[in-house]
C-alpha positions as CSV (number, residue, x, y, z in Angstrom):
1,M,105.1,4.0,54.0
2,E,104.0,7.5,53.1
3,E,105.3,7.1,49.6
4,Q,103.4,3.8,49.2
5,C,100.2,5.6,50.3
6,L,100.7,8.3,47.8
7,L,101.3,5.8,45.1
8,E,98.0,4.0,45.9
9,I,96.2,7.4,45.9
10,H,97.7,8.3,42.6
11,T,96.7,4.9,41.1
12,Q,93.1,5.3,42.3
13,L,93.0,8.9,40.9
14,L,94.2,7.7,37.5
15,K,91.5,5.1,37.4
16,S,88.9,7.7,38.2
17,Y,90.3,10.0,35.5
18,N,89.9,7.3,32.8
19,G,87.5,8.4,30.1
20,N,87.3,11.9,31.5
21,S,89.7,13.8,29.2
22,N,90.3,17.5,29.8
23,R,88.3,18.7,26.8
24,F,87.9,22.2,28.3
25,K,91.6,22.9,28.7
26,G,90.5,25.0,31.7
27,K,93.5,27.1,32.2
28,M,93.6,28.1,28.5
29,L,89.9,28.8,28.6
30,K,90.2,31.2,31.6
31,V,92.9,33.2,29.8
32,E,90.8,33.3,26.6
33,I,87.8,34.6,28.5
34,E,89.8,37.4,30.1
35,Y,91.3,38.3,26.8
36,F,87.9,38.3,25.1
37,V,86.5,40.7,27.7
38,E,89.4,43.1,27.5
39,N,89.2,43.3,23.7
40,F,85.4,43.4,23.7
41,K,85.5,46.5,25.9
42,K,88.0,48.2,23.6
43,I,85.8,47.5,20.5
44,L,82.6,48.3,22.2
45,L,83.6,51.6,23.9
46,P,86.9,52.8,22.4
47,E,86.2,56.3,23.6
48,Y,86.7,55.0,27.2
49,F,89.0,52.0,26.8
50,H,91.0,52.3,23.7
51,D,91.3,54.6,20.6
52,K,88.7,54.4,17.9
53,D,91.4,54.9,15.3
54,D,93.0,51.6,16.5
55,V,89.8,49.6,15.9
56,T,91.0,48.5,12.5
57,I,89.9,45.6,10.3
58,R,93.0,43.8,11.5
59,Y,92.0,44.4,15.1
60,L,88.5,43.1,14.5
61,N,89.9,40.0,12.7
62,D,92.1,39.3,15.8
63,F,89.0,39.6,18.0
64,K,87.2,37.2,15.6
65,K,89.9,34.6,16.2
66,I,89.6,35.0,19.9
67,T,85.9,34.4,19.7
68,Q,86.3,31.4,17.5
69,N,88.8,29.8,19.8
70,I,86.4,30.1,22.7
71,L,83.6,28.7,20.6
72,Q,85.7,25.7,19.7
73,L,86.8,25.1,23.3
74,T,83.3,25.3,24.7
75,K,81.5,23.3,21.9
76,Y,84.1,20.5,22.0
77,T,84.6,20.8,18.3
78,Q,87.1,22.4,15.9
79,D,84.3,23.0,13.4
80,V,83.0,26.5,14.1
81,S,82.2,28.3,10.9
82,D,83.2,31.9,10.2
83,K,79.5,32.6,9.6
84,V,78.7,31.9,13.2
85,T,81.5,34.0,14.5
86,M,80.6,36.9,12.2
87,M,77.0,36.7,13.5
88,I,78.3,37.3,17.0
89,L,80.5,40.2,16.0
90,G,77.7,41.7,14.0
91,K,75.7,42.2,17.2
92,I,78.3,44.5,18.8
93,S,77.0,47.7,17.1
94,T,73.5,47.1,18.6
95,I,75.0,46.2,22.0
96,R,77.1,49.4,21.9
97,L,74.0,51.6,21.5
98,M,72.4,49.8,24.4
99,V,75.4,50.2,26.7
100,L,75.7,53.9,25.8
101,N,72.1,54.3,27.0
102,D,73.0,52.3,30.2
103,I,75.9,54.7,30.8
104,K,73.6,57.7,30.2
105,A,71.0,56.3,32.6
106,A,73.6,55.8,35.3
107,F,74.9,59.4,34.9
108,L,71.4,60.9,35.0
109,K,70.1,58.9,37.9
110,D,73.2,59.0,40.2
111,P,73.8,62.4,41.8
112,A,77.4,61.3,42.6
113,A,78.3,60.8,39.0
114,K,80.6,63.5,37.8
115,S,81.1,62.4,34.2
116,Y,80.2,59.8,31.6
117,E,83.8,58.7,31.6
118,E,83.7,58.0,35.4
119,V,80.5,56.0,35.0
120,A,81.9,53.9,32.0
121,I,85.2,53.1,33.6
122,T,84.5,52.8,37.3
123,Y,80.9,51.7,37.8
124,P,80.6,47.9,38.4
125,G,77.0,48.0,37.3
126,I,78.1,49.2,33.9
127,F,80.7,46.4,33.6
128,A,78.1,43.8,34.6
129,I,75.5,45.0,32.1
130,M,78.1,45.4,29.4
131,I,79.1,41.8,29.7
132,H,75.5,40.7,30.1
133,R,74.5,42.3,26.8
134,I,77.0,40.0,24.9
135,S,76.5,36.9,27.1
136,H,72.7,37.2,26.5
137,E,73.2,37.2,22.7
138,L,75.4,34.1,23.0
139,Y,72.8,32.4,25.2
140,K,70.1,33.1,22.7
141,M,72.3,31.5,20.0
142,G,72.7,28.4,22.1
143,Y,76.3,28.9,23.3
144,F,75.3,28.3,26.9
145,L,78.8,27.5,28.3
146,F,80.5,30.5,26.6
147,S,77.7,32.8,27.9
148,R,77.9,31.4,31.4
149,L,81.7,31.7,31.5
150,L,81.3,35.4,30.7
151,S,78.6,36.0,33.3
152,E,80.6,34.3,36.0
153,Y,83.7,36.3,35.0
154,S,81.6,39.4,35.5
155,H,80.2,38.0,38.8
156,S,83.7,37.5,40.1
157,K,84.8,41.0,39.2
158,T,81.7,42.9,40.5
159,G,79.7,40.7,42.9
160,I,76.7,41.1,40.5
161,D,75.2,37.8,39.4
162,I,73.2,38.1,36.2
163,H,72.3,34.9,34.5
164,P,72.9,35.2,30.7
165,G,69.3,34.1,30.0
166,A,67.8,37.1,31.8
167,T,66.1,39.6,29.4
168,I,67.0,43.2,30.2
169,G,65.6,46.3,28.5
170,D,67.1,49.6,27.6
171,S,68.7,52.2,30.0
172,F,69.2,49.8,32.9
173,F,70.9,51.2,36.0
174,I,72.5,49.2,38.7
175,D,73.5,51.4,41.6
176,H,76.4,50.0,43.8
177,G,75.5,46.5,42.7
178,T,77.2,44.1,45.2
179,G,75.0,41.1,46.0
180,I,72.5,41.5,43.1
181,V,71.1,38.2,41.8
182,I,69.0,38.1,38.6
183,G,67.8,34.7,37.5
184,E,67.7,33.0,34.1
185,T,64.0,33.7,33.2
186,A,63.7,37.2,34.7
187,I,62.4,39.8,32.4
188,I,63.3,43.5,33.1
189,G,61.8,46.4,31.1
190,N,63.2,49.7,30.1
191,N,64.5,52.4,32.5
192,V,64.6,50.1,35.5
193,T,66.8,50.9,38.5
194,I,68.1,48.3,40.9
195,Y,70.2,48.8,44.1
196,Q,72.5,46.4,45.9
197,N,71.5,43.1,47.3
198,V,68.4,42.8,45.3
199,T,67.3,39.3,44.3
200,L,65.0,38.4,41.3
201,G,64.7,34.8,42.1
202,A,62.6,31.6,41.9
203,F,59.9,31.0,44.6
204,S,59.4,27.3,43.8
205,F,60.2,24.8,41.1
206,H,57.8,22.8,38.9
207,R,58.4,19.0,39.2
208,D,57.4,16.0,37.2
209,E,55.7,12.8,38.6
210,N,59.0,11.5,39.8
211,G,59.9,14.7,41.7
212,A,62.6,15.8,39.2
213,I,62.7,19.6,38.5
214,I,61.2,20.5,35.2
215,K,63.6,22.8,33.4
216,G,62.7,25.5,30.9
217,M,59.8,26.9,33.0
218,K,59.6,30.6,33.8
219,R,60.8,30.8,37.4
220,H,61.8,34.4,37.9
221,P,59.7,37.7,38.1
222,T,58.9,40.2,35.4
223,I,59.8,43.9,36.2
224,D,57.9,46.4,34.0
225,D,59.2,49.7,32.7
226,H,60.4,52.6,35.0
227,V,60.5,50.5,38.2
228,T,62.8,51.2,41.1
229,I,63.9,48.4,43.4
230,Y,65.7,49.5,46.6
231,A,68.5,47.7,48.5
232,G,67.9,44.3,49.9
233,A,64.5,43.6,48.2
234,T,63.7,40.0,47.3
235,I,61.2,39.4,44.5
236,L,60.4,35.8,43.7
237,G,58.3,33.7,41.3
238,G,57.7,33.3,37.6
239,D,54.2,34.6,37.9
240,T,55.2,37.7,39.9
241,V,54.9,41.0,37.9
242,V,55.9,44.4,39.2
243,G,53.8,46.9,37.3
244,K,55.4,49.9,35.6
245,E,56.3,53.0,37.5
246,S,56.2,51.1,40.8
247,I,58.7,51.5,43.7
248,I,59.8,48.4,45.8
249,G,61.2,49.5,49.1
250,G,64.3,48.2,50.8
251,N,64.3,44.7,52.3
252,V,60.8,43.9,51.0
253,W,60.0,40.2,50.4
254,L,57.6,40.0,47.5
255,T,56.0,36.9,46.0
256,E,52.9,38.4,44.4
257,S,52.2,40.8,41.6
258,V,51.7,44.5,42.2
259,L,49.7,46.9,40.0
260,P,51.4,49.7,38.0
261,N,52.3,52.9,40.0
262,S,52.3,51.0,43.3
263,K,54.6,51.6,46.3
264,V,55.6,48.5,48.3
265,I,57.2,49.4,51.6
266,S,56.6,46.4,53.8
267,T,55.0,43.1,52.7
268,F,55.4,41.8,56.2
269,Q,52.9,44.4,57.5
270,N,50.8,44.2,54.3
271,K,51.8,47.8,53.5
272,I,51.3,47.8,49.7
273,Y,50.0,51.2,48.5
274,Y,48.2,51.0,45.2
275,P,47.6,54.1,43.0
276,Q,44.1,54.7,44.2
277,E,45.2,54.5,47.8
278,S,48.3,56.7,47.8
């Protein structure tokens, strides 16, 4: 009786599978993403994760093959040109300079940091921003699934959820990091510091006449240069702008813009101190 039930379940499942072939080769893709990340780290920061003398032309060529394999798996095609893959690899030098500045920002801003090596190897925020720098480039090139796979891999490792579409400036410092969420259309300026459990999210969604969500609209806030956002703060809305040099206190709920050089300590009690009042 039990075997008959299992047979019927199996038959039903096979019918539901019809026409839905496993184009992703999910298990293979997971391995490829992990392999990509490990090799990307070694090429990007050999002084911390490898040996710069081992980053040879052959090593780069092997990494190119890894990248091309993932592009093929995530675009459902075997026709990914060398030119496209080389464009991705060509961005690594620029990303390296940005990540080195991120490491420097973390070292200078965190009194607990004892060395650049400690920051580069052990800080989850550095890992998260390092992966974001490459996933953002892939996102801009239209490789949305590849970029999202990278961001979710980073999310699983660090607890930091940065959508690959988010635009993040130079010298970005994430302290502690667990629980941070940064949405797709968020824009973050230079020298910004964010602590754990901060959300840069959407306040509401634009909808069409049928009630369907309109995609592609700016839904997440803009954070200007030299802003510090403390633990647990929630900042929402595509029209919300936090002016430069501002401080957003812990557990603040913010859905409106604040002027530059402001200090927001409690929106619940309307305690927003603007420059002229502080």
